[in-house]
VOGU-3710 file (C-alpha; in Angstrom, 3 decimals, decimal comma):
1> mpitdaalsh> 48,170/28,461/-68,934  47,738/32,041/-69,920  48,488/34,422/-67,182  46,605/37,963/-67,203  46,977/40,817/-64,902  43,676/39,993/-63,273  44,925/36,597/-62,255  48,095/38,134/-60,760  46,201/40,739/-58,813  43,095/38,682/-57,688
11> pgtpttadad> 43,999/35,162/-56,756  41,216/32,648/-57,309  40,389/31,666/-53,708  38,136/33,893/-51,465  40,396/33,276/-48,407  44,161/34,289/-47,809  47,203/32,196/-47,030  49,385/34,745/-45,932  49,909/35,475/-42,105  48,546/38,970/-42,395
21> arpdrdtaeh> 45,034/37,598/-43,172  42,737/35,398/-41,457  38,914/34,830/-41,452  36,790/36,648/-38,886  36,732/34,952/-35,701  32,942/35,499/-35,234  31,658/33,602/-38,252  30,114/30,466/-38,471  32,721/29,257/-40,792  35,316/29,804/-38,041
31> aagltalgip> 33,552/27,826/-35,530  33,029/25,183/-38,115  36,771/25,134/-39,082  37,589/24,721/-35,380  35,331/21,872/-34,985  37,146/20,265/-38,073  40,290/20,506/-36,029  38,780/19,160/-33,055  39,472/22,610/-31,331  36,951/24,054/-29,178
41> dpdsgprgar> 36,158/27,862/-29,745  37,787/29,866/-27,074  35,178/32,548/-27,562  32,273/30,128/-27,028  31,814/30,700/-23,438  30,796/27,947/-20,842  29,739/24,766/-22,475  26,834/22,695/-21,314  26,555/22,015/-17,701  28,572/19,025/-16,397
51> ssvaslrrly> 28,601/17,263/-13,127  31,255/18,656/-10,884  32,199/15,036/-9,990  32,570/14,103/-13,657  34,834/17,207/-14,385  36,981/16,381/-11,157  37,211/12,720/-11,842  39,356/13,624/-14,862  42,187/14,747/-12,525  42,535/11,170/-11,381
61> pyarpalpal> 45,726/10,190/-13,544  47,423/13,441/-12,365  46,391/13,082/-8,669  46,915/9,365/-8,405  50,629/9,738/-7,119  49,369/12,122/-4,445  46,645/10,048/-3,225  48,337/8,129/-0,492  49,595/11,282/1,150  46,309/12,955/0,716
71> lwstvtaiva> 44,534/9,856/2,358  46,901/10,143/5,278  46,273/13,857/5,347  42,598/13,002/5,581  42,969/10,378/8,081  45,125/12,765/10,193  42,547/15,478/9,956  39,691/12,962/11,083  41,637/11,775/14,117  42,338/15,579/15,088
81> tvcslafpla> 38,691/16,416/14,698  37,761/13,407/16,845  39,957/14,911/19,474  37,856/18,151/19,311  34,691/16,199/19,489  36,043/14,379/22,704  36,315/17,683/24,403  32,666/18,086/25,383  32,726/14,281/26,525  35,546/15,213/28,894
91> iqwiidgpit> 33,566/18,223/30,312  30,611/15,930/30,796  32,875/13,595/32,788  33,958/16,673/34,819  30,572/18,087/35,481  28,686/14,792/36,268  31,790/13,394/38,158  34,055/15,482/40,335  31,914/18,566/40,332  28,535/16,880/41,226
101> drdlsglvwp> 30,334/14,779/43,832  32,195/17,776/44,902  35,452/15,835/44,642  38,159/18,184/43,409  40,911/15,647/43,424  39,051/13,901/40,717  39,601/16,995/38,195  43,336/15,673/37,796  42,822/13,055/35,005  39,998/14,734/33,298
111> avvlvllgag> 42,347/17,854/32,997  45,187/15,595/31,602  42,988/14,227/28,992  41,881/17,641/27,999  45,640/18,760/27,445  46,530/15,639/25,688  43,553/16,092/23,414  44,323/19,906/22,769  47,879/18,998/22,041  46,848/15,952/19,726
121> eaglfwvrrl> 44,531/18,289/17,895  47,049/20,875/17,156  49,858/18,361/16,206  47,665/16,329/13,909  46,770/19,260/12,014  50,324/20,394/11,596  51,079/17,041/10,184  48,091/17,150/7,935  49,394/20,315/6,358  52,782/18,843/5,964
131> laarpsmqve> 51,247/15,827/4,367  49,043/17,651/1,828  51,284/20,524/0,845  54,163/18,990/-1,175  52,021/16,260/-3,156  49,260/19,042/-4,228  52,027/21,042/-5,552  53,552/18,250/-7,379  50,287/17,605/-8,980  49,957/21,127/-9,894
141> armrealyah> 53,555/20,999/-11,411  52,968/17,918/-13,541  49,771/19,121/-14,874  51,502/22,591/-15,895  54,429/20,494/-17,331  51,973/18,302/-19,359  50,006/21,441/-20,651  53,085/23,122/-21,727  54,286/20,086/-23,451  50,912/19,675/-25,046
151> lqrlpvafhd> 50,979/23,391/-26,206  54,220/22,797/-28,066  52,882/19,753/-29,927  49,632/21,260/-30,876  49,332/22,389/-34,523  49,711/25,893/-35,547  46,152/26,018/-36,454  45,213/25,823/-32,722  47,647/28,657/-31,720  46,270/30,815/-34,540
161> hwpagqllsr> 42,757/30,842/-32,964  43,492/30,682/-29,122  44,531/34,088/-27,347  47,674/33,728/-25,255  45,936/35,112/-22,127  43,480/32,394/-22,195  46,194/29,820/-22,285  48,215/31,734/-19,487  45,045/31,546/-17,404  44,676/28,034/-17,670
171> avsdlstirr> 48,426/27,415/-17,019  48,593/29,445/-13,828  45,448/30,511/-12,100  43,269/27,436/-13,164  45,977/25,125/-11,831  46,442/27,091/-8,686  42,764/26,471/-8,068  43,112/22,800/-8,734  46,096/22,703/-6,260  43,945/24,412/-3,434
181> flgfalvflv> 41,096/22,149/-4,074  43,152/18,984/-3,949  45,296/19,958/-0,888  42,641/21,577/1,150  38,874/21,546/-0,159  38,850/17,853/-1,232  40,363/16,826/2,198  37,958/18,857/4,439  34,994/17,734/2,070  35,595/14,293/3,424
191> vnvatfvvgv> 36,756/15,606/6,796  33,711/17,428/7,518  31,227/15,010/6,228  33,117/12,589/8,609  32,917/14,962/11,508  29,185/15,438/10,957  28,408/11,755/10,806  30,608/11,102/13,903  29,157/14,142/15,653  25,488/12,883/14,929
201> iillslswrl> 26,351/9,620/16,251  27,781/11,026/19,538  24,764/13,319/19,772  22,211/10,518/19,108  24,264/8,356/21,985  23,849/11,256/24,520  20,286/12,006/23,656  18,609/10,442/20,676  15,707/12,858/20,654  17,737/15,892/20,668
211> glvvaalavp> 20,124/14,190/18,176  17,374/13,718/15,733  16,882/17,363/15,507  20,550/18,001/14,401  20,527/15,102/12,189  17,457/16,433/10,325  19,648/19,323/9,158  21,273/17,074/6,743  17,945/16,957/4,310  17,758/20,825/3,597
221> livlclryet> 21,439/21,025/3,410  21,630/18,486/0,674  18,606/19,975/-1,202  20,247/23,527/-0,839  23,553/22,554/-2,164  22,130/20,707/-5,248  19,932/23,688/-5,962  22,950/26,029/-6,142  25,537/24,041/-7,480  24,604/24,314/-11,249
231> ryqvlarrsq> 24,097/28,052/-11,073  27,474/28,741/-9,246  29,267/26,397/-11,547  28,273/28,415/-14,644  29,139/31,511/-12,938  32,582/30,135/-11,981  33,210/28,923/-15,565  32,101/32,498/-16,722  34,418/34,312/-14,337  37,551/32,151/-15,214
241> dqvgdlattv> 37,033/32,872/-19,042  36,699/36,480/-18,221  40,144/36,391/-16,291  41,475/34,872/-19,506  40,129/37,574/-21,750  41,460/40,205/-19,132  44,989/38,632/-19,298  44,829/38,567/-23,045  43,871/42,492/-23,240  46,866/43,257/-20,842
251> eesvlgiril> 49,228/41,099/-22,554  48,290/42,829/-26,127  48,404/46,297/-24,674  51,878/45,624/-23,137  53,132/44,084/-26,399  51,547/46,877/-28,506  52,268/49,839/-26,213  54,383/51,435/-28,993  51,393/51,420/-31,367  49,007/52,673/-28,702
261> kafgrsrdlg> 51,371/55,484/-27,664  52,144/56,297/-31,226  48,467/56,715/-32,411  47,269/57,983/-29,124  44,793/55,104/-28,643  45,784/54,193/-25,007  42,658/55,700/-23,646  40,421/53,783/-26,053  41,927/50,334/-25,075  41,827/51,458/-21,588
271> rsflaqargl> 38,008/51,878/-21,761  37,865/48,423/-23,418  39,889/47,081/-20,543  37,807/48,826/-17,841  34,610/47,398/-19,645  36,057/43,843/-19,429  37,059/44,349/-15,746  33,509/45,622/-14,996  32,053/42,420/-16,520  34,415/40,344/-14,291
281> rdteltkarv> 33,498/42,295/-11,423  29,617/41,896/-12,206  30,299/38,264/-12,448  32,170/37,938/-9,083  29,371/40,027/-7,395  26,800/37,609/-8,910  29,063/34,779/-7,571  29,101/36,362/-4,165  25,251/37,008/-4,029  24,602/33,279/-4,861
291> isvlwatiia> 27,283/32,089/-2,341  26,037/34,540/0,271  22,353/33,236/0,095  23,819/29,588/0,291  26,127/30,675/3,413  23,352/32,512/5,137  20,898/29,543/5,004  23,610/27,256/5,979  24,417/29,324/9,082  20,924/29,953/9,819
301> lpeialgvvl> 19,739/26,284/9,906  22,072/25,203/12,588  21,015/28,352/14,797  17,344/27,375/14,527  18,201/23,810/15,377  20,264/24,707/18,588  17,605/26,876/19,666  14,942/24,118/19,469  17,544/21,786/21,141  18,199/24,142/24,030
311> llgiqevadg> 14,395/24,513/24,796  14,077/20,688/24,506  17,313/20,046/26,496  16,344/22,316/29,344  12,806/20,737/29,468  14,600/17,259/29,752  16,973/18,408/32,645  13,829/19,965/34,415  12,152/16,683/34,120  15,223/14,615/35,350
321> tltagtlvaf> 15,657/12,671/32,230  18,999/14,483/31,476  21,844/15,378/33,479  23,275/18,738/33,267  26,531/17,441/32,222  24,882/15,509/29,331  23,422/18,863/28,181  26,414/20,742/28,310  28,270/17,803/26,402  25,428/17,756/23,817
331> fgtamslrwp> 25,820/21,613/23,109  29,630/21,393/23,227  29,614/18,574/20,544  26,816/20,411/18,556  29,056/23,669/18,392  31,988/21,473/17,307  29,771/20,509/14,212  29,306/24,540/13,372  32,542/24,681/11,418  32,031/21,535/9,327
341> idslgwllav> 28,454/22,985/8,456  29,284/26,548/8,029  32,440/25,847/5,841  30,350/23,672/3,441  29,208/26,658/1,533  32,741/27,666/0,938  34,180/24,142/0,279  31,234/23,554/-2,393  32,296/27,041/-3,912  36,002/26,001/-4,137
351> tndaaaaadr> 34,851/22,668/-5,426  32,922/24,234/-8,370  35,708/26,715/-9,108  38,079/23,594/-9,381  35,585/21,736/-11,626  35,399/24,643/-13,862  39,159/25,034/-13,825  39,486/21,254/-14,864  36,999/21,717/-17,698  39,149/24,789/-18,999
361> yfevmdvpvt> 42,439/22,575/-18,549  41,005/19,715/-20,493  39,462/21,687/-23,166  43,190/22,303/-24,148  44,494/18,772/-23,386  41,773/17,292/-25,417  42,675/18,916/-28,636  44,280/16,241/-30,864  47,909/16,616/-32,046  47,338/16,224/-35,691
371> vtsperpvrp> 51,179/16,950/-36,691  53,021/14,000/-35,279  55,824/11,476/-36,038  54,800/8,444/-37,727  55,102/5,320/-35,574  57,681/3,789/-37,681  59,522/6,722/-39,305  61,409/6,356/-42,607  65,022/7,246/-42,804  65,922/8,794/-46,200
381> arreghlefr> 68,870/7,033/-48,163  70,393/10,324/-48,713  70,491/13,848/-47,201  70,961/16,082/-50,247  68,083/18,583/-49,808  65,952/17,388/-52,935  62,588/19,001/-52,250  59,415/18,299/-54,349  55,707/19,626/-54,120  53,642/17,017/-55,772
391> dvrfgfpdaq> 49,844/18,022/-56,648  49,959/19,950/-53,175  46,618/20,984/-52,123  46,004/22,859/-48,811  43,266/24,822/-47,201  42,865/26,315/-43,878  40,128/24,536/-41,789  38,580/27,666/-40,629  37,947/29,154/-44,149  35,388/27,669/-46,289
401> drpgrpaevl> 34,013/28,253/-49,921  30,637/26,796/-48,858  29,660/25,088/-45,598  31,476/21,774/-44,898  33,953/22,198/-47,505  37,180/23,897/-46,696  38,545/26,518/-49,281  41,664/25,529/-51,118  44,587/28,175/-50,838  46,815/25,798/-52,834
411> rgvdlelhpg> 44,990/23,845/-55,739  47,756/21,580/-57,169  51,061/22,759/-56,687  53,893/20,945/-58,746  57,439/22,189/-58,128  60,777/20,498/-57,729  63,816/22,091/-56,145  67,171/20,114/-56,890  69,597/19,865/-54,298  71,544/22,990/-53,787
421> esvavvgatg> 69,019/25,042/-55,891  67,355/28,295/-54,667  63,972/29,087/-56,060  62,047/32,030/-55,421  58,159/31,995/-54,971  56,362/35,182/-56,286  52,647/35,844/-56,143  49,998/38,279/-55,323  48,995/38,743/-51,762  46,829/35,721/-50,679
431> sgktaltalv> 48,163/33,570/-53,394  49,520/31,111/-50,792  53,122/31,771/-50,799  53,433/31,763/-46,928  51,011/28,579/-46,787  53,433/26,853/-49,351  56,592/27,380/-47,171  54,671/26,207/-43,900  54,175/22,637/-45,427  57,896/22,129/-45,774
441> nrlydvtgga> 58,433/21,574/-42,029  55,052/20,671/-41,325  53,810/23,627/-39,428  50,660/22,725/-41,517  50,010/19,302/-43,188  48,864/19,165/-46,679  45,229/18,354/-47,406  46,151/16,770/-50,697  49,179/15,676/-52,586  52,667/15,455/-50,864
451> vvldgvdvrd> 55,764/17,284/-50,067  58,769/14,987/-50,646  62,223/15,540/-49,207  64,994/13,280/-50,491  62,424/10,761/-51,996  60,386/10,515/-48,593  57,039/12,190/-48,014  57,675/14,599/-44,979  54,896/13,082/-43,122  56,807/9,656/-43,026
461> ldladlrsrv> 60,035/11,406/-41,619  60,553/11,760/-37,838  59,345/15,147/-36,990  62,245/16,189/-35,136  64,849/15,088/-37,751  62,714/17,018/-40,270  62,891/20,133/-38,450  66,778/19,790/-37,951  66,925/19,587/-41,681  64,685/22,322/-42,718
471> avafeeptlf> 65,310/25,740/-41,177  62,996/28,616/-41,401  63,516/32,451/-41,361  60,117/34,363/-41,056  59,242/37,743/-42,360  58,039/38,712/-38,777  60,954/37,583/-36,692  60,005/36,389/-33,208  62,878/36,626/-30,643  62,804/35,532/-26,884
481> sasvrenvll> 63,638/37,278/-23,684  67,125/35,654/-23,602  70,702/36,325/-24,807  71,877/36,733/-28,419  73,684/33,389/-28,323  70,538/31,689/-26,818  68,310/33,129/-29,529  70,709/32,117/-32,400  71,217/28,601/-30,789  67,543/27,948/-31,091
491> ghpdadddev> 68,161/27,085/-34,717  71,032/24,557/-33,558  71,423/24,004/-29,965  74,917/22,100/-30,338  76,611/24,975/-32,296  79,471/26,529/-30,522  80,312/30,288/-30,429  82,459/30,006/-33,576  79,402/28,889/-35,515  77,217/31,306/-33,986
501> rralrvahad> 79,394/34,068/-35,065  79,642/32,680/-38,479  75,952/32,636/-38,695  75,833/36,308/-37,387  78,448/37,302/-40,003  76,258/35,662/-42,839  73,229/37,565/-41,645  75,322/40,568/-41,259  74,588/40,984/-37,698  77,778/42,859/-36,656
511> fvedlpwgld> 76,021/44,953/-34,347  76,186/42,432/-31,891  79,696/43,055/-31,194  78,534/46,576/-30,160  76,109/45,242/-27,522  77,084/45,761/-23,858  77,745/42,011/-23,335  78,052/40,668/-26,837  76,785/37,346/-27,249  75,555/37,384/-23,675
521> trigeqglsl> 73,435/40,381/-24,061  69,722/39,888/-23,133  67,872/41,509/-25,829  64,521/41,904/-23,938  61,039/40,484/-24,565  60,182/39,900/-28,365  63,527/41,747/-29,061  61,954/45,014/-28,928  65,023/46,629/-27,852  66,533/46,080/-31,305
531> sggqrqrlal> 65,434/47,702/-34,592  63,311/45,911/-36,985  66,275/45,082/-39,273  68,416/43,848/-36,277  65,681/41,535/-35,265  65,481/40,185/-38,797  69,233/39,629/-39,229  69,352/37,592/-35,712  66,271/35,490/-36,969  68,367/34,855/-40,149
541> aravvgrpsv> 71,449/33,917/-38,257  69,242/31,633/-36,210  68,042/29,779/-39,510  71,540/29,408/-41,045  73,567/28,544/-37,987  72,622/24,828/-38,195  73,772/24,520/-41,988  70,405/23,070/-43,014  69,707/20,766/-46,000  66,692/23,058/-46,770
551> lvmddplsal> 66,485/26,671/-46,055  62,935/28,304/-46,108  62,910/32,129/-46,147  59,698/34,341/-46,074  60,670/37,586/-47,484  63,733/37,533/-44,876  65,144/40,877/-45,987  61,848/43,016/-46,051  63,030/45,203/-42,873  66,648/45,937/-44,336
561> dihteaqvek> 67,756/49,070/-45,828  69,197/48,805/-49,432  72,991/48,852/-48,445  72,513/46,259/-45,692  70,495/44,176/-47,871  73,134/44,079/-50,652  75,726/42,993/-47,986  73,129/40,154/-46,621  72,528/38,908/-49,844  76,316/38,815/-50,907
571> alrsvlhgtt> 76,975/36,712/-47,732  73,638/34,484/-48,193  75,128/33,557/-51,823  77,893/31,713/-50,268  75,435/29,747/-47,931  72,687/29,061/-50,568  75,493/27,743/-52,781  75,256/24,320/-50,891  71,666/24,612/-49,562  68,430/24,065/-51,112
581> alivahrast> 66,490/27,257/-50,510  62,814/28,203/-51,077  62,388/31,808/-50,709  59,217/34,152/-50,750  60,050/37,089/-52,570  58,405/40,473/-53,005  61,093/42,427/-54,307  63,355/42,035/-57,470  66,625/42,079/-55,381  65,224/39,178/-53,336
591> vlladrvall> 64,375/37,498/-56,526  67,890/37,751/-57,614  69,066/35,578/-54,869  67,549/32,555/-56,577  68,281/30,321/-59,531  64,725/30,148/-60,640  61,449/31,704/-59,919  58,130/30,164/-59,418  55,064/32,310/-60,035  51,995/31,349/-58,076
601> adgrvaavgt> 48,536/32,295/-59,170  45,023/30,792/-58,555  46,570/28,170/-56,102  48,989/26,714/-58,870  52,514/27,176/-60,094  51,709/29,364/-63,201  55,053/29,636/-64,658  58,712/28,645/-63,627  61,962/30,208/-65,032  64,683/32,830/-64,422
611> hsellatvpg> 63,737/36,329/-63,570  64,650/37,714/-66,903  62,666/34,777/-68,658  59,344/35,793/-66,755  59,939/39,450/-67,253  60,029/38,725/-71,034  57,453/36,069/-71,355  54,775/36,744/-68,489  52,429/39,668/-68,620  52,046/41,418/-65,408
621> ygdllatdar> 55,134/39,690/-63,663  56,945/42,775/-63,480  54,093/44,803/-62,372  53,639/42,396/-59,466  57,144/42,846/-58,181  57,061/46,540/-58,574  53,720/46,533/-56,536  54,984/44,386/-53,868  58,184/46,451/-53,745  56,564/49,909/-53,721
631> ggadrtdarg> 52,890/49,624/-53,031  51,858/50,425/-56,720  54,176/53,307/-57,322  56,195/53,823/-60,527  56,473/50,182/-62,211  58,939/50,906/-64,766  62,035/49,877/-62,678  61,163/46,140/-62,162  60,520/46,091/-66,025  63,920/47,728/-66,685
641> gadgtdgara> 65,622/44,692/-65,526  64,457/42,639/-68,353  67,640/43,110/-70,300  69,874/41,766/-67,669  70,788/41,385/-64,092  72,224/44,712/-63,375  69,169/46,487/-64,697  66,951/44,458/-62,468  69,256/45,019/-59,641  69,257/48,872/-60,200
651> gagagvdggr> 65,285/48,581/-60,590  64,935/46,934/-57,370  66,971/49,425/-55,568  64,957/52,192/-57,016  61,910/50,266/-55,760  62,964/49,996/-52,345  63,930/53,612/-52,067  60,849/54,669/-53,526  59,006/52,409/-51,105  60,691/53,969/-48,045
661> a> 60,437/57,531/-49,156
//
């Protein structure tokens, strides 16, 4: 296949495979790609209206262990409420008995009953809180654990498109909303309905005419609640989405604080943050207006009903058809129903908030885990590190040549790496180098062909076993807010300190010894307390600590100065001697680590050979390395290496110096 400069500079696919380029999130192709993955678009906003009951019903598997405790909590609260409803009846007993008969000695037993009712109500509510608190928190903990585990299993394609703030808000604020619903709102929705029913029965037994007036309240209340539920549910969902967007902005501004300060853009992002905050405020104010109308109406209706009852009750007392004690008991019972009625609006608001939170939670939990271990994994007969790419095809689901058809970044890659061999992959930006390396340990799965390790398709291997055999060093090193030891041990948790120090020596990370607490020094979030080169060397140590069968390195030395690079290269040669290595390279100095070089162009391996062979036989190859190393500056250095290794190394050194000048 003839290779031209145009083919090297402009890969045939319209999409990009490298991590520094992704399709626009706002395009229709993006949404279609997410749909192909089974991933809801986090920018799509509230989805179609769904019944709150249907949304909350999905919580049952998680809430089932807590239901007995919640049931007893509900029963306890109902009994406590019955105690409060019995107060007016005891007062009726006092008025129509001892007071009417002027028998003060008859007040003893009613007084004892009132004390017992008060103590019983207080004690039962205390027990109710104890019964509900722990189980509801356990439900929250189980759901958060399940969400975290699911996020770890989801494909990288999911995380490419979901802002971390949206996931954080689901794992924290949404689950807290669900916990409050289960521990309080759900219980008192049942308790308050039961209280209203029992209270109306008591009122009807005291005076059926007056009781019907209060019972008639149920009709407008039901109509009102149904009217406002859908509108409030949409607002609740919008508010929670805006909280997630706001969390994303805060996270990005904190992680990118150096960039914002360096370019003086803090005020610009601040304006964006304020705009989002105002949007959230406006949504919350709209929610407040909706719920205020609901609350005002819920409060007004009982007031009107009590006014009507008072007039009718006084008339009946005057006519002698109703005793004064019965009227007082009626009003006492009706007043006891004020809290169940007045709180209805707030409880419905919490319920709708919880329904929206449940929808947001299950949006993530419903995303299918597409990269999984097979039911019956194959155990390779050997562990030599023999790696093959057989007609490998790959396309990002959210990048399309035309509607309904994913664009292929890789269009039939054939490449074989023998055990212990190192192969450098070279190509223009967007040629699919990073995508190719991501297929080895199944960060993505091929869309065609197969990646074969030791004679077995990687999709037939146990996923944990595959990733223990294949280590990766990314171009952009990601470190965690933990100690140096803990960061390195992510590559091999069973390694001891001697192995950790060996890996640090290979990566030339001797600076660790100068840190305040050596291996125990915490390096801070994202490792930003270290230089770029130091972070990259720690990431490299993490990759080699487990002595993997296959080592995949995506331009692992890009942040190192020329002297440190030479020292790391020398140490890496001892590691690569017995390890199969796939190295994405942009500079001739990195290429020289490899036994062979594979040139990617137009989604295929266009040429394979040694560095010197490709310089001599492939037009544009030297220019490609010089361009990647120095951004298109003087290209003669990379060509100068055609006569031998020393010349190539000298050219690479000049290229690096030129690129950093």
